[in-house]
N, C-alpha and C positions, 0 to 999 in steps of 0.2 A: 283492695280489701275483699276477701272472699265472705259470703254469708251462708250459713247453713242453719239448719233448724231440725229439732226433734219431733218427729211425727209419730203420735200414739198408735200402737198397733191395732188397738180397737177401732180407731177411726178408719184406718185403711182397710180392715176387714168387715166392717159393718155394712151388711147387705141392704139396709133399710136407708143409709146415708147416700145422697146423690153424689155423682162424680165431681160436680161443681163444688159442692161442699167440701170434699175432701181436698180438693185442689186449693180452695181458699183458706183451708185449715193449714195446709202446707206452707203456704205464702206467709201467712199470719207467723207461723213457727219460726220463720227466717229472722222475724223483727223482735222475738222474745227475749228478754233479759234472763239472768240467772234464776229469777223469781217467776218465770213464765208469764211475765206480764208485758205489754207492749201497747203501743197507742198510734198505729199507722192510720192515716185517713181513709175513709170508705173510697175516696177518689183515687189514692194510690193503689189500693188493693184491687180496685176496678181496672186500673190502667195495666196492671202487672198481669191480671188475668183475662184481659181483653174482653170485658164484660161490662155491662151499665152498674151504675152505683145503686139502682134499684134491685139488680141480680145479686150483688153483694149483700145487701141489706137483708134480703130472703133467706140468703144462705146462711148468714150469720145467725138469724133466728133459728134456722133449721139445727145449726149446731148448738146453739143455747138450748132448744128444747130437748135435744139428745144429751144434754149434760156434758158437752165436751168443751165448753168455754163459758165464760161470764163476762158480761159487759156492765161497766159502770160508767156512764157516760161515754168519753172517747177512750177510756182504757178498757183493754181487753185481757182477760186471764185465761190462759190456756190451761186446761186440766187435763 
């Protein structure tokens, strides 16, 4: 099974967003359903991106602060 994700153009071109945050956004996008929600674990994202879970947590906060995603517990909504 092939996975793909839709990455928002604004995310890719945002000069204030770190490259790691953009990559994590792209990985998260591959897990989203048609409602743009998903629930991959922090550990799964960290493994796929070859970074620590702490880095993933920081980058998710960066994306949330920029308004590119929302988190409600384990559920992530990509905006």
